[in-house]
VMD Tcl script that builds the backbone (N, CA, C; Angstrom):
set m [mol new atoms 462]
animate dup $m
set s [atomselect $m all]
$s set {name element resname resid chain x y z} {
  {N N UNK 1 A -147.002 167.014 59.600}
  {CA C UNK 1 A -146.251 165.979 58.867}
  {C C UNK 1 A -146.490 166.327 57.833}
  {N N UNK 2 A -144.969 166.295 57.194}
  {CA C UNK 2 A -144.501 166.939 55.914}
  {C C UNK 2 A -143.915 166.101 55.095}
  {N N UNK 3 A -144.343 165.992 53.793}
  {CA C UNK 3 A -144.171 165.289 53.043}
  {C C UNK 3 A -143.024 165.016 52.347}
  {N N UNK 4 A -142.062 163.867 52.418}
  {CA C UNK 4 A -140.799 164.281 51.892}
  {C C UNK 4 A -140.216 165.142 50.435}
  {N N UNK 5 A -141.278 164.098 49.775}
  {CA C UNK 5 A -141.611 164.599 48.115}
  {C C UNK 5 A -141.463 166.140 48.034}
  {N N UNK 6 A -142.642 167.146 48.540}
  {CA C UNK 6 A -142.381 168.175 48.053}
  {C C UNK 6 A -142.273 169.306 49.760}
  {N N UNK 7 A -142.148 168.690 50.871}
  {CA C UNK 7 A -141.778 169.478 51.725}
  {C C UNK 7 A -143.246 170.249 52.357}
  {N N UNK 8 A -144.511 170.117 51.444}
  {CA C UNK 8 A -145.827 170.035 52.138}
  {C C UNK 8 A -145.979 169.025 53.597}
  {N N UNK 9 A -146.858 170.055 53.654}
  {CA C UNK 9 A -147.924 169.424 54.981}
  {C C UNK 9 A -149.126 169.229 54.816}
  {N N UNK 10 A -149.302 168.211 55.315}
  {CA C UNK 10 A -150.480 167.208 55.614}
  {C C UNK 10 A -152.282 167.963 55.096}
  {N N UNK 11 A -151.573 169.308 55.595}
  {CA C UNK 11 A -153.102 170.319 56.086}
  {C C UNK 11 A -152.779 171.283 54.741}
  {N N UNK 12 A -151.640 171.082 53.994}
  {CA C UNK 12 A -151.353 172.230 52.526}
  {C C UNK 12 A -152.084 171.230 51.598}
  {N N UNK 13 A -151.502 169.983 51.735}
  {CA C UNK 13 A -152.201 168.795 50.997}
  {C C UNK 13 A -153.658 168.832 50.941}
  {N N UNK 14 A -154.368 169.336 51.967}
  {CA C UNK 14 A -155.781 169.324 52.212}
  {C C UNK 14 A -156.083 170.645 51.510}
  {N N UNK 15 A -155.321 171.600 52.006}
  {CA C UNK 15 A -155.633 172.945 51.593}
  {C C UNK 15 A -156.153 173.095 49.397}
  {N N UNK 16 A -154.710 172.051 49.290}
  {CA C UNK 16 A -154.622 172.169 48.120}
  {C C UNK 16 A -155.556 171.383 47.196}
  {N N UNK 17 A -156.348 170.132 48.222}
  {CA C UNK 17 A -157.135 169.372 47.349}
  {C C UNK 17 A -158.454 170.342 47.578}
  {N N UNK 18 A -158.977 170.700 48.308}
  {CA C UNK 18 A -160.019 171.622 48.407}
  {C C UNK 18 A -160.362 172.474 47.158}
  {N N UNK 19 A -159.475 173.046 47.424}
  {CA C UNK 19 A -158.923 174.638 46.655}
  {C C UNK 19 A -158.903 174.021 44.932}
  {N N UNK 20 A -158.598 173.229 44.746}
  {CA C UNK 20 A -158.109 172.970 43.126}
  {C C UNK 20 A -159.433 172.145 43.113}
  {N N UNK 21 A -160.358 171.696 43.990}
  {CA C UNK 21 A -161.579 171.327 43.480}
  {C C UNK 21 A -162.290 172.038 43.375}
  {N N UNK 22 A -162.474 173.346 44.290}
  {CA C UNK 22 A -163.409 174.764 43.993}
  {C C UNK 22 A -162.918 175.572 42.551}
  {N N UNK 23 A -161.563 175.385 42.210}
  {CA C UNK 23 A -161.183 175.639 41.089}
  {C C UNK 23 A -161.557 175.208 39.697}
  {N N UNK 24 A -161.841 173.937 39.970}
  {CA C UNK 24 A -161.567 172.620 39.048}
  {C C UNK 24 A -163.407 172.990 38.669}
  {N N UNK 25 A -164.205 173.274 39.915}
  {CA C UNK 25 A -165.846 173.633 39.640}
  {C C UNK 25 A -166.120 174.917 38.844}
  {N N UNK 26 A -164.873 175.752 39.143}
  {CA C UNK 26 A -165.553 177.140 38.420}
  {C C UNK 26 A -165.106 176.810 37.011}
  {N N UNK 27 A -163.884 176.193 36.865}
  {CA C UNK 27 A -163.516 176.225 35.206}
  {C C UNK 27 A -164.476 175.569 34.419}
  {N N UNK 28 A -165.163 174.574 35.477}
  {CA C UNK 28 A -166.473 173.858 34.571}
  {C C UNK 28 A -167.485 174.824 34.284}
  {N N UNK 29 A -167.929 175.300 34.967}
  {CA C UNK 29 A -169.145 176.397 34.941}
  {C C UNK 29 A -168.209 177.587 33.663}
  {N N UNK 30 A -167.104 177.769 33.812}
  {CA C UNK 30 A -166.867 178.677 32.599}
  {C C UNK 30 A -166.458 177.892 31.356}
  {N N UNK 31 A -166.743 176.388 31.099}
  {CA C UNK 31 A -166.536 175.681 29.984}
  {C C UNK 31 A -165.120 176.146 29.437}
  {N N UNK 32 A -164.115 175.694 30.650}
  {CA C UNK 32 A -162.736 175.867 30.419}
  {C C UNK 32 A -162.350 174.564 29.982}
  {N N UNK 33 A -162.054 173.769 29.704}
  {CA C UNK 33 A -161.384 172.466 29.627}
  {C C UNK 33 A -160.163 172.279 29.701}
  {N N UNK 34 A -159.312 173.311 29.514}
  {CA C UNK 34 A -157.433 173.216 29.708}
  {C C UNK 34 A -157.261 173.055 31.600}
  {N N UNK 35 A -157.875 174.180 31.652}
  {CA C UNK 35 A -158.088 174.555 33.186}
  {C C UNK 35 A -158.262 173.598 33.949}
  {N N UNK 36 A -159.701 173.057 33.199}
  {CA C UNK 36 A -160.696 172.137 34.437}
  {C C UNK 36 A -159.357 170.432 34.544}
  {N N UNK 37 A -158.631 170.676 33.078}
  {CA C UNK 37 A -157.701 169.230 32.953}
  {C C UNK 37 A -156.221 169.794 33.949}
  {N N UNK 38 A -156.396 170.871 33.216}
  {CA C UNK 38 A -154.659 171.164 34.669}
  {C C UNK 38 A -154.959 170.925 36.036}
  {N N UNK 39 A -156.359 170.915 36.921}
  {CA C UNK 39 A -156.500 171.571 37.901}
  {C C UNK 39 A -156.813 169.935 38.315}
  {N N UNK 40 A -157.591 168.499 37.608}
  {CA C UNK 40 A -157.696 167.571 37.703}
  {C C UNK 40 A -156.070 166.968 38.154}
  {N N UNK 41 A -154.936 167.183 37.548}
  {CA C UNK 41 A -153.937 166.787 38.024}
  {C C UNK 41 A -153.703 166.779 39.365}
  {N N UNK 42 A -153.970 168.352 39.547}
  {CA C UNK 42 A -153.482 168.830 40.886}
  {C C UNK 42 A -154.288 168.086 42.006}
  {N N UNK 43 A -155.545 168.183 41.928}
  {CA C UNK 43 A -156.315 167.573 43.079}
  {C C UNK 43 A -155.712 165.797 43.295}
  {N N UNK 44 A -155.484 165.253 41.877}
  {CA C UNK 44 A -155.199 163.407 42.080}
  {C C UNK 44 A -153.589 163.634 42.788}
  {N N UNK 45 A -153.295 164.852 42.716}
  {CA C UNK 45 A -151.750 165.029 43.655}
  {C C UNK 45 A -151.616 165.356 44.841}
  {N N UNK 46 A -152.402 166.252 45.110}
  {CA C UNK 46 A -152.847 166.177 46.435}
  {C C UNK 46 A -153.883 165.098 47.420}
  {N N UNK 47 A -154.833 163.868 46.161}
  {CA C UNK 47 A -154.960 163.362 46.836}
  {C C UNK 47 A -154.704 161.774 47.531}
  {N N UNK 48 A -153.544 161.839 47.037}
  {CA C UNK 48 A -152.380 160.906 46.870}
  {C C UNK 48 A -151.621 161.356 47.968}
  {N N UNK 49 A -151.307 162.568 47.880}
  {CA C UNK 49 A -150.371 162.901 49.654}
  {C C UNK 49 A -150.741 162.716 50.320}
  {N N UNK 50 A -152.663 162.844 50.371}
  {CA C UNK 50 A -153.488 163.067 51.438}
  {C C UNK 50 A -153.273 161.280 52.196}
  {N N UNK 51 A -153.599 160.668 51.269}
  {CA C UNK 51 A -153.721 159.172 51.196}
  {C C UNK 51 A -152.821 158.468 51.792}
  {N N UNK 52 A -151.292 159.103 51.441}
  {CA C UNK 52 A -150.004 158.668 52.058}
  {C C UNK 52 A -149.589 158.934 53.004}
  {N N UNK 53 A -150.197 159.870 53.868}
  {CA C UNK 53 A -150.148 159.852 55.090}
  {C C UNK 53 A -151.002 159.192 56.306}
  {N N UNK 54 A -151.522 158.047 55.710}
  {CA C UNK 54 A -151.944 157.209 56.469}
  {C C UNK 54 A -152.749 157.319 57.510}
  {N N UNK 55 A -153.050 157.289 58.825}
  {CA C UNK 55 A -154.329 157.111 59.384}
  {C C UNK 55 A -154.873 158.817 59.189}
  {N N UNK 56 A -153.701 159.901 59.664}
  {CA C UNK 56 A -154.140 160.988 59.863}
  {C C UNK 56 A -154.867 161.660 58.331}
  {N N UNK 57 A -154.660 160.894 57.124}
  {CA C UNK 57 A -155.051 161.755 55.737}
  {C C UNK 57 A -156.320 160.866 55.736}
  {N N UNK 58 A -156.315 159.922 56.267}
  {CA C UNK 58 A -158.583 159.219 56.096}
  {C C UNK 58 A -158.958 159.960 57.379}
  {N N UNK 59 A -158.363 160.540 58.294}
  {CA C UNK 59 A -159.383 161.531 59.471}
  {C C UNK 59 A -159.556 162.859 58.064}
  {N N UNK 60 A -158.119 163.513 57.486}
  {CA C UNK 60 A -158.680 164.539 56.681}
  {C C UNK 60 A -159.920 164.459 55.436}
  {N N UNK 61 A -160.074 163.214 55.210}
  {CA C UNK 61 A -160.856 162.926 53.965}
  {C C UNK 61 A -162.135 162.654 54.753}
  {N N UNK 62 A -162.043 161.557 56.047}
  {CA C UNK 62 A -163.518 161.783 56.614}
  {C C UNK 62 A -164.344 163.088 57.227}
  {N N UNK 63 A -162.813 163.964 57.481}
  {CA C UNK 63 A -163.504 165.015 57.757}
  {C C UNK 63 A -164.278 166.064 56.779}
  {N N UNK 64 A -163.898 165.615 55.624}
  {CA C UNK 64 A -164.378 166.392 54.136}
  {C C UNK 64 A -165.785 165.751 53.623}
  {N N UNK 65 A -166.062 164.825 54.420}
  {CA C UNK 65 A -167.508 164.419 54.299}
  {C C UNK 65 A -168.558 165.175 54.005}
  {N N UNK 66 A -168.360 166.079 55.033}
  {CA C UNK 66 A -169.626 167.039 55.422}
  {C C UNK 66 A -169.244 168.635 54.700}
  {N N UNK 67 A -168.751 168.590 53.536}
  {CA C UNK 67 A -168.009 170.198 52.816}
  {C C UNK 67 A -168.939 170.908 52.521}
  {N N UNK 68 A -169.026 171.840 52.329}
  {CA C UNK 68 A -170.201 172.525 51.770}
  {C C UNK 68 A -169.844 172.195 49.836}
  {N N UNK 69 A -169.052 171.667 49.221}
  {CA C UNK 69 A -168.900 171.731 48.145}
  {C C UNK 69 A -168.841 170.217 47.695}
  {N N UNK 70 A -170.081 169.845 46.888}
  {CA C UNK 70 A -170.114 168.767 46.382}
  {C C UNK 70 A -169.519 167.746 45.574}
  {N N UNK 71 A -168.226 168.566 44.651}
  {CA C UNK 71 A -166.785 167.582 44.247}
  {C C UNK 71 A -166.292 167.545 45.911}
  {N N UNK 72 A -166.165 168.104 46.328}
  {CA C UNK 72 A -165.006 168.065 47.781}
  {C C UNK 72 A -165.884 166.737 48.455}
  {N N UNK 73 A -166.728 166.525 48.703}
  {CA C UNK 73 A -167.320 165.019 49.079}
  {C C UNK 73 A -167.422 164.221 48.544}
  {N N UNK 74 A -167.928 164.278 47.153}
  {CA C UNK 74 A -167.611 163.555 45.973}
  {C C UNK 74 A -166.472 162.610 46.339}
  {N N UNK 75 A -164.942 163.093 46.060}
  {CA C UNK 75 A -163.891 162.949 46.037}
  {C C UNK 75 A -163.326 162.397 47.295}
  {N N UNK 76 A -163.670 163.126 48.661}
  {CA C UNK 76 A -163.721 162.152 49.520}
  {C C UNK 76 A -164.396 160.883 49.981}
  {N N UNK 77 A -165.625 161.328 49.929}
  {CA C UNK 77 A -166.252 159.512 49.605}
  {C C UNK 77 A -166.065 158.607 49.120}
  {N N UNK 78 A -165.726 158.822 48.041}
  {CA C UNK 78 A -164.667 157.794 46.681}
  {C C UNK 78 A -163.524 157.302 47.705}
  {N N UNK 79 A -163.019 157.712 48.129}
  {CA C UNK 79 A -162.423 156.958 48.940}
  {C C UNK 79 A -162.347 156.688 50.277}
  {N N UNK 80 A -162.944 157.271 51.507}
  {CA C UNK 80 A -163.556 156.999 52.384}
  {C C UNK 80 A -164.471 155.641 52.536}
  {N N UNK 81 A -164.931 154.978 51.622}
  {CA C UNK 81 A -165.400 153.944 50.910}
  {C C UNK 81 A -165.153 152.700 50.973}
  {N N UNK 82 A -163.940 153.190 50.804}
  {CA C UNK 82 A -162.967 151.345 51.324}
  {C C UNK 82 A -162.554 151.654 52.382}
  {N N UNK 83 A -162.516 152.463 53.547}
  {CA C UNK 83 A -162.330 151.470 54.812}
  {C C UNK 83 A -163.258 151.843 55.789}
  {N N UNK 84 A -164.384 152.641 55.189}
  {CA C UNK 84 A -165.771 152.704 55.997}
  {C C UNK 84 A -166.647 152.828 55.117}
  {N N UNK 85 A -167.560 151.832 54.785}
  {CA C UNK 85 A -168.602 152.326 53.946}
  {C C UNK 85 A -169.449 152.910 54.386}
  {N N UNK 86 A -169.866 152.341 55.519}
  {CA C UNK 86 A -170.693 153.237 56.502}
  {C C UNK 86 A -170.868 154.914 56.644}
  {N N UNK 87 A -169.708 154.985 56.295}
  {CA C UNK 87 A -169.895 156.613 56.248}
  {C C UNK 87 A -169.988 157.411 55.051}
  {N N UNK 88 A -169.717 156.537 53.982}
  {CA C UNK 88 A -169.495 157.324 53.143}
  {C C UNK 88 A -171.061 157.176 52.114}
  {N N UNK 89 A -170.454 155.944 52.007}
  {CA C UNK 89 A -172.690 155.354 51.128}
  {C C UNK 89 A -173.183 156.502 51.412}
  {N N UNK 90 A -174.099 156.615 52.249}
  {CA C UNK 90 A -175.183 158.096 52.665}
  {C C UNK 90 A -174.468 158.982 51.718}
  {N N UNK 91 A -173.549 159.906 51.988}
  {CA C UNK 91 A -172.826 161.119 51.141}
  {C C UNK 91 A -172.772 160.335 49.337}
  {N N UNK 92 A -172.222 159.719 49.226}
  {CA C UNK 92 A -173.015 159.297 47.520}
  {C C UNK 92 A -174.099 159.303 47.089}
  {N N UNK 93 A -174.987 158.388 48.019}
  {CA C UNK 93 A -176.323 158.710 47.818}
  {C C UNK 93 A -176.631 159.717 47.615}
  {N N UNK 94 A -176.974 160.468 49.053}
  {CA C UNK 94 A -177.503 161.996 48.208}
  {C C UNK 94 A -176.394 162.892 47.303}
  {N N UNK 95 A -175.801 162.441 46.738}
  {CA C UNK 95 A -174.839 163.418 45.584}
  {C C UNK 95 A -175.973 162.776 44.775}
  {N N UNK 96 A -176.837 161.487 44.436}
  {CA C UNK 96 A -176.678 161.087 43.396}
  {C C UNK 96 A -178.363 161.677 43.100}
  {N N UNK 97 A -179.241 161.947 44.147}
  {CA C UNK 97 A -180.813 163.038 44.272}
  {C C UNK 97 A -181.238 163.412 44.928}
  {N N UNK 98 A -179.918 164.205 45.380}
  {CA C UNK 98 A -180.429 165.303 46.218}
  {C C UNK 98 A -180.250 166.657 44.951}
  {N N UNK 99 A -180.649 167.411 45.384}
  {CA C UNK 99 A -181.186 168.833 44.807}
  {C C UNK 99 A -178.908 169.377 44.562}
  {N N UNK 100 A -178.423 169.700 43.928}
  {CA C UNK 100 A -177.152 170.040 43.810}
  {C C UNK 100 A -177.624 171.767 44.145}
  {N N UNK 101 A -176.280 172.626 44.587}
  {CA C UNK 101 A -176.287 173.961 44.804}
  {C C UNK 101 A -176.755 174.666 43.015}
  {N N UNK 102 A -177.889 175.973 43.665}
  {CA C UNK 102 A -178.063 176.744 42.287}
  {C C UNK 102 A -177.258 177.042 40.996}
  {N N UNK 103 A -175.607 176.783 41.439}
  {CA C UNK 103 A -174.657 177.784 40.660}
  {C C UNK 103 A -174.386 176.019 39.972}
  {N N UNK 104 A -174.595 175.006 40.021}
  {CA C UNK 104 A -173.703 174.113 39.688}
  {C C UNK 104 A -174.536 173.741 38.060}
  {N N UNK 105 A -173.484 173.972 37.100}
  {CA C UNK 105 A -173.304 173.956 35.719}
  {C C UNK 105 A -174.147 172.622 35.155}
  {N N UNK 106 A -174.781 172.554 34.364}
  {CA C UNK 106 A -174.854 170.760 33.740}
  {C C UNK 106 A -173.953 170.057 33.469}
  {N N UNK 107 A -173.040 170.482 33.341}
  {CA C UNK 107 A -171.446 169.089 33.282}
  {C C UNK 107 A -171.269 168.790 34.617}
  {N N UNK 108 A -171.362 170.323 35.473}
  {CA C UNK 108 A -170.847 169.478 37.007}
  {C C UNK 108 A -171.833 168.784 37.615}
  {N N UNK 109 A -172.926 168.525 37.241}
  {CA C UNK 109 A -174.179 167.873 37.967}
  {C C UNK 109 A -173.974 166.404 37.365}
  {N N UNK 110 A -173.711 166.291 35.714}
  {CA C UNK 110 A -173.488 164.808 35.343}
  {C C UNK 110 A -172.286 164.116 35.863}
  {N N UNK 111 A -171.069 164.740 36.509}
  {CA C UNK 111 A -169.582 164.698 37.144}
  {C C UNK 111 A -169.975 164.352 38.367}
  {N N UNK 112 A -170.743 165.310 39.045}
  {CA C UNK 112 A -170.857 165.100 40.378}
  {C C UNK 112 A -171.615 163.585 40.802}
  {N N UNK 113 A -172.767 163.303 40.143}
  {CA C UNK 113 A -174.074 162.384 40.160}
  {C C UNK 113 A -173.165 160.891 39.225}
  {N N UNK 114 A -172.770 160.718 38.066}
  {CA C UNK 114 A -171.865 160.361 37.270}
  {C C UNK 114 A -170.888 159.312 38.476}
  {N N UNK 115 A -170.309 160.677 39.339}
  {CA C UNK 115 A -168.953 160.190 39.883}
  {C C UNK 115 A -169.642 159.425 41.376}
  {N N UNK 116 A -170.009 159.921 41.498}
  {CA C UNK 116 A -171.057 158.870 43.017}
  {C C UNK 116 A -171.583 157.589 42.686}
  {N N UNK 117 A -172.758 157.917 41.638}
  {CA C UNK 117 A -172.725 156.531 41.292}
  {C C UNK 117 A -171.834 155.509 40.595}
  {N N UNK 118 A -170.880 155.962 39.868}
  {CA C UNK 118 A -169.268 154.554 39.949}
  {C C UNK 118 A -169.083 154.443 41.254}
  {N N UNK 119 A -169.121 155.238 42.177}
  {CA C UNK 119 A -167.947 154.754 43.591}
  {C C UNK 119 A -169.042 153.790 44.379}
  {N N UNK 120 A -170.703 154.435 43.939}
  {CA C UNK 120 A -171.420 153.109 44.589}
  {C C UNK 120 A -171.250 151.634 43.605}
  {N N UNK 121 A -171.934 151.819 42.295}
  {CA C UNK 121 A -171.366 150.621 41.088}
  {C C UNK 121 A -170.464 149.474 42.096}
  {N N UNK 122 A -169.458 150.113 41.704}
  {CA C UNK 122 A -168.143 149.460 41.906}
  {C C UNK 122 A -168.188 149.342 43.571}
  {N N UNK 123 A -168.200 149.783 44.436}
  {CA C UNK 123 A -168.678 149.096 46.174}
  {C C UNK 123 A -169.566 147.715 45.715}
  {N N UNK 124 A -170.534 148.056 45.189}
  {CA C UNK 124 A -171.734 147.231 45.316}
  {C C UNK 124 A -171.876 146.189 44.429}
  {N N UNK 125 A -170.898 146.099 43.519}
  {CA C UNK 125 A -170.439 144.945 42.845}
  {C C UNK 125 A -171.161 145.180 41.451}
  {N N UNK 126 A -172.242 146.542 41.088}
  {CA C UNK 126 A -173.138 146.168 40.073}
  {C C UNK 126 A -172.277 146.577 38.505}
  {N N UNK 127 A -172.806 145.732 37.664}
  {CA C UNK 127 A -171.682 145.798 36.379}
  {C C UNK 127 A -172.920 146.145 35.059}
  {N N UNK 128 A -173.998 146.351 35.553}
  {CA C UNK 128 A -175.143 146.674 34.564}
  {C C UNK 128 A -174.963 147.697 33.630}
  {N N UNK 129 A -174.624 149.014 34.551}
  {CA C UNK 129 A -174.798 149.957 33.805}
  {C C UNK 129 A -175.646 150.497 34.180}
  {N N UNK 130 A -176.554 149.614 35.180}
  {CA C UNK 130 A -177.991 150.381 35.172}
  {C C UNK 130 A -178.494 150.816 36.878}
  {N N UNK 131 A -178.173 152.035 37.133}
  {CA C UNK 131 A -178.255 152.793 38.083}
  {C C UNK 131 A -179.434 152.726 39.108}
  {N N UNK 132 A -180.705 152.014 38.257}
  {CA C UNK 132 A -181.697 151.657 38.832}
  {C C UNK 132 A -181.396 150.365 39.829}
  {N N UNK 133 A -179.677 149.836 39.611}
  {CA C UNK 133 A -179.900 148.442 40.460}
  {C C UNK 133 A -178.950 148.824 41.506}
  {N N UNK 134 A -179.268 150.675 41.394}
  {CA C UNK 134 A -178.619 151.073 43.088}
  {C C UNK 134 A -180.174 151.339 44.481}
  {N N UNK 135 A -181.306 151.065 43.420}
  {CA C UNK 135 A -182.038 151.415 44.501}
  {C C UNK 135 A -182.186 150.433 45.734}
  {N N UNK 136 A -182.379 149.319 45.582}
  {CA C UNK 136 A -182.209 148.554 47.312}
  {C C UNK 136 A -181.287 148.701 47.830}
  {N N UNK 137 A -180.148 148.297 46.967}
  {CA C UNK 137 A -178.864 149.186 48.430}
  {C C UNK 137 A -178.743 150.200 49.530}
  {N N UNK 138 A -179.327 151.318 48.226}
  {CA C UNK 138 A -179.507 152.509 49.144}
  {C C UNK 138 A -179.967 152.672 49.994}
  {N N UNK 139 A -181.604 152.085 49.783}
  {CA C UNK 139 A -182.607 152.011 50.477}
  {C C UNK 139 A -182.631 151.509 52.119}
  {N N UNK 140 A -181.036 150.422 52.076}
  {CA C UNK 140 A -180.950 150.284 53.744}
  {C C UNK 140 A -180.163 150.750 54.308}
  {N N UNK 141 A -180.027 152.592 53.371}
  {CA C UNK 141 A -179.328 153.733 54.271}
  {C C UNK 141 A -180.348 154.985 54.876}
  {N N UNK 142 A -181.825 154.617 53.581}
  {CA C UNK 142 A -182.474 155.561 53.898}
  {C C UNK 142 A -182.602 156.896 53.255}
  {N N UNK 143 A -181.704 156.061 51.626}
  {CA C UNK 143 A -181.993 156.835 51.140}
  {C C UNK 143 A -182.954 156.137 49.507}
  {N N UNK 144 A -183.601 157.429 49.273}
  {CA C UNK 144 A -184.794 156.683 48.609}
  {C C UNK 144 A -184.346 156.777 46.846}
  {N N UNK 145 A -183.712 156.412 45.786}
  {CA C UNK 145 A -183.698 156.402 44.871}
  {C C UNK 145 A -185.177 156.431 43.892}
  {N N UNK 146 A -184.918 157.166 43.433}
  {CA C UNK 146 A -186.334 157.148 42.554}
  {C C UNK 146 A -185.910 156.402 41.230}
  {N N UNK 147 A -186.682 155.320 40.944}
  {CA C UNK 147 A -186.665 154.535 39.723}
  {C C UNK 147 A -186.774 155.307 38.228}
  {N N UNK 148 A -186.234 154.945 37.380}
  {CA C UNK 148 A -185.534 155.768 36.379}
  {C C UNK 148 A -185.674 155.198 35.000}
  {N N UNK 149 A -187.104 155.090 34.566}
  {CA C UNK 149 A -186.884 154.381 32.765}
  {C C UNK 149 A -185.619 154.680 32.023}
  {N N UNK 150 A -184.670 154.433 31.818}
  {CA C UNK 150 A -183.884 154.992 30.750}
  {C C UNK 150 A -184.006 156.925 30.390}
  {N N UNK 151 A -183.576 157.340 31.947}
  {CA C UNK 151 A -183.221 159.004 31.826}
  {C C UNK 151 A -182.323 159.173 32.538}
  {N N UNK 152 A -181.962 160.038 32.206}
  {CA C UNK 152 A -180.370 161.060 33.037}
  {C C UNK 152 A -180.314 160.994 33.713}
  {N N UNK 153 A -179.068 160.830 34.904}
  {CA C UNK 153 A -179.398 161.181 36.492}
  {C C UNK 153 A -179.033 162.836 36.928}
  {N N UNK 154 A -179.339 162.998 35.792}
  {CA C UNK 154 A -178.808 164.388 36.333}
  {C C UNK 154 A -179.910 165.476 35.963}
}
mol reanalyze $m
mol bondsrecalc $m
mol representation Tube
mol addrep $m
């Protein structure tokens, strides 16, 4: 499927999405805010194109739930949760609590964990900003979220 707006195929948009997220992670590690923000626009553009592809785009995002890059999994799961929460919730829950790759910079950890948490809070209707509120809902998915008294989640 080719996008009328750009002439890119769904596969090309998917490659742009993944590639931009990987480059954005590198920019985050290098503390290059300008590059990070420029790449964010590319990520959003590619995501919109993927979503506009309908069922085929949804399939692309579902396939990215197992991608090796945490940012790719987070962004994909943040969309998949809208139509198949049972697939996305475990991915987001694990991004919140599991060990992230060693090369993950401190701000990356914050972005990944807070992003995953935000998608889950929105899905479960939690508006208190108390991430401990996710303990019970995620337990139903086999994810053990430790109770943390006023500690950062990264």
